[in-house]
N, C-alpha and C positions, 0 to 999 in steps of 0.2 A: 585462551578463549578460542573457540572453534565454532564452525558451522555444523548445522545438523546434517546427518547422513540420510539419504532418502532412497526408497525403492520407488522409482518413478513409474507411473502407469499412464495410459492414455484412455480418453473416453471421447466419443463422438456425440455431440449434443443434438437436441431436436432441430436446431437451426442448420445442422449438417457440418459444423465446424469442429475440429478436433483440439482437445486441450490436453496439456500434460499436468498431472497432479501427484501428490504423495500424501499418504496418511500415516499417523503415528498413534499408538495407544488403542485403548478399548473404550467403548461408549458405555460407561457406567454412570456418568454424571451428565452426559450431554456431548454435543459436538461444538468445537471452536473452529471457525473458518478464518484463516489468515490471508489477508489481501495485501499484496506487495505494492510498492510505490512505482513511480515513473521509471520506466526502463529496467526495473529490477526483476529478478527471476526468483523462483521458489526457494533456490539454494541460498538466498540472502539470509534467511532466518537463523539466528544463532541457536546452537544446541541447548544452551542454558534456558532459554525461553521455552522452547518446545518440551524439554524434559520437565520443567516446572509444572507445566500445564498437564502433561500426560500423567505424572505422578500424583496429580490431584484427581485422576479419574476421568479425564476428558480424552475423547478422540479428537485429534488435531489434524486438520486438512490444510494444506497449502498448495498453490497452483501457479502456473505461469498465466499471466493475463493475456488477453489478445495482443498480438504484436510484441511478445516477450518470450525469451527462452525457446522452449520446444513446442509452444502452442501455435495455433493458426496465425498466418500472416494475412492481413487484410489486403484487398486490392483497391481500397478507396484512396482518394487524393490525400497527400500530406501538405501541411502548410509550408510555404517557403520561409526563409529566414525573415524576409520583409513582412510577410503576413504574421509570423510569430511576434515580431516587434510591435505590430499593430494590434496584436490580440484578436486577429480575425481568421477564423477557420475557413478553408476553401469549400466551395459547393460540393456536396456529396461526402464530406467527411463524417464519420461517426462520432457520437457523443458519449458521454459517461453513461447515459441510458442504455446504450448498446452493451456496455461493459458490465452494467448491473444486470442485464438480461442474461449475459453469459453466465454470471455468478449464480443467478436463480436457477438457471438450466442445469448448471453443474450439480447443485444440491439435489435437484430432481433427479438427475441421471444417477446419482449415488444413492437414491432412495432415502434421502434425508429430508424430513418434513420441514425442519426449522433448525437454526444454529445460532450460536453466539458469534457475532461477526466483529472481527477485529481488522481494522485497516490503518496503514501507516502512509502518510504523505498522500500521493494520488490514490492509494488504496483506501485511505480514509474517505476520499471524495466518492469512491465507488461504493464503499460501505453506506454512506450517507444517502446516496441515491437508491441504493438497494432498499434500505429502510423506509424510504419515502414512497417508492413506487410498489414494492413487494413487501408490505409490513408483515404478512403472515409467516414469512420464512425467516424473520429476524427475532430471535428470543431477547437479545440484548445487543447493544452496539458500543464498540470502543473505538474512537476516532483519535489516532495519535499523530502528533504534529501535522495537522491538515488544516484545511481552511474552507470557506464557503464559495469561493469563486469570485467574490467581489474584489474588484481591482483596488479598492480602498484599504483592503487589509491583507495580511498573510504574504505580502510580496517579498521576494528575495532581496537581500542587501545589494547595493550597488557593486560591492566588491565580488559577490557571487555572480551576479549578472555579467561582470567584466570577464570572469574566468570562463563562464559558459560561452560567451561570445568568442573567446580566443581559442577554445578547445578544438583540436584537430581530431578526425576520425582516425582510430588506431589501425595500423597496418599489420600488426603482429601481436602475439601474446604479451611480448615484453612491452609494447606501446599501451596495450589495454591496462596492464598492471600499473604503469607509470602514471597514465591519465587518471585512473580511478583513485590512486593514492594521492595525487595531487589535489583532487577535488575534495576527497574525504579529510585531508590534512587541513582544508579550510573550513568545511561545514561539520566536521566530526571532532572527536577528541582523541588527538594523537597520544596523549598521556594515559589513556585508558589501558589497562593491562591487556597486552596481546593484540591491540588495535591494528597495528601495521600487519601483523601475520594474518589476521581475519581479512583485511582489506585485500592482501595479495591472494589469499586463498579464494575469496570470492571472485575477484577479477579473472583469475585463471579458470575457474569453473565456468563462469558466465561466458567467457571467450569461447571455450570449447563447446558448450551447450548451444552456442549461437552459430555453430558450423565453422568455427575458426575464422570469422570474418566480422567486420563492423556492419551494422545494420541501422544506421541513423535515420533512415526513412520510417522504419518501424516506430522508433522513439518519437519522431516528428508526428506520426499519426496519433500517438497517445497524447502528445501536447495539443493536437488539434482537437481531440476529444474534450479536453479540459476547456479549450477556448470555446468550442461550439456549445457546450452546456452553460458557460457564462456564470452569472451570479445566481446561485441556487438557494438564496436565503428564503425566498417564499416557499420553495419546495421543502426545505428543512423544517418549516413550520408544521408540515404534515407528519413528522416522524413521531410515532407513538411508543416505539421501543424504548426501554430504560437505556439512557445514554450516558457514557463516561467520555469526557474530552480531556486528553492528556497532552500537554505541551511543555516544552522546556522554556527557560528564560533566556537562553543565549543561542536561539536558532537562527542561522544565518540564510538558511534555504527557505523556510516558511516563517515569517515573522510571527511572534507570539500573539499578535493581534488577530491572527487567523483563528486561533484557538478560542479566544475571547468571543469573537463573532459567531463561531460555530455553537458554542454553549449558549450564547443569548438567543440564537435562532431556534433552538430545540427545547420545547417545553419540559421543565423539570430536569434538564441535563445537569450533571455534576462537572465542574471544571477543576482539574487538578494540574497545578503547575509544579514540575519536578525540577528543582534547582540544579543547575549544572547540565541538564540534558540538552544536548546539541541535536543535529539531525543524524543521529546514529543510534543503533540499538547494540550496545556491547554487553559483556557479561554482567556487570554491575547493573547497568540499566535493564538488562533482560529480568533480573530478579525483582527489581523495583516495578517494572511494568507488569510482569506476570502477577505479582501480589495485588496490584491495582486492579487488573482484569478479573482475578479470581474473587477478590473482595466485592467488586461490582456485580459479578454474576451471583454470588451467594446472597447478597442483599436483596436481589431482585428475583430470586428462584420462585417459579410459580406465578410470575407476573402474567396478566392477561392484557392483550392489546385492547385499546378502546375501540368501540364499535365505529 
């Protein structure tokens, strides 16, 4: 199991911020945009997933969100640990709406009129917000182990929260690898073929792409964006793009109730529960998820958004 290799590029958007992105394949069937989760970088995506989408004729684009990897760092306030516990973002924090705007401007900057949008975890929240506010740029949406923002659903298990609270910022590459492996051992599937190797590979890449340092404030700003946007259930009622909601039945990071709530909030959404799927996309899950995405896109090819 391995991560995809990327030829990284940079683009400055209309808002003046610079983002790092990579693209794969040729646009014979359309474009699929992958949006990563909280604190994750574009190098997170497994090669098996991207290769499966590319060999099906799609141009695949992945990028570093704001405050991740090699993309822009914001200067806005980040929530303190106490504010995070209270679920309250500080004044001046940006929301998921800003991250959706980034995504829309990225597509515009790459001269892509619309794309099939796939987001995992926080990336699913960004995809949902994008589809709600910028419906014309979303041909279809796939939301993977994500949630609506309601505090009644999709919450991490207590054991996960305990590990997050005890985590210390890494001071070296070795620390970064150990920390990531410890968290993924809890929320991922250590028995998946090549899982440990993939975790170590990702943690090493992410550490160096982040300037060989910890950047917890950047992750906190992303957490603040989730908290500021709050419960997006009503916003999701506006989604007109064909939507597939994928969730596992053993997710300790985002409880499966988050997937149920997301599907219920979006008219016509299909909810698919993948047995054994944790909060991890490994080689086996890459094939399962890619097949689901491709089937969803094929089913709704030619779909026109409602006026």
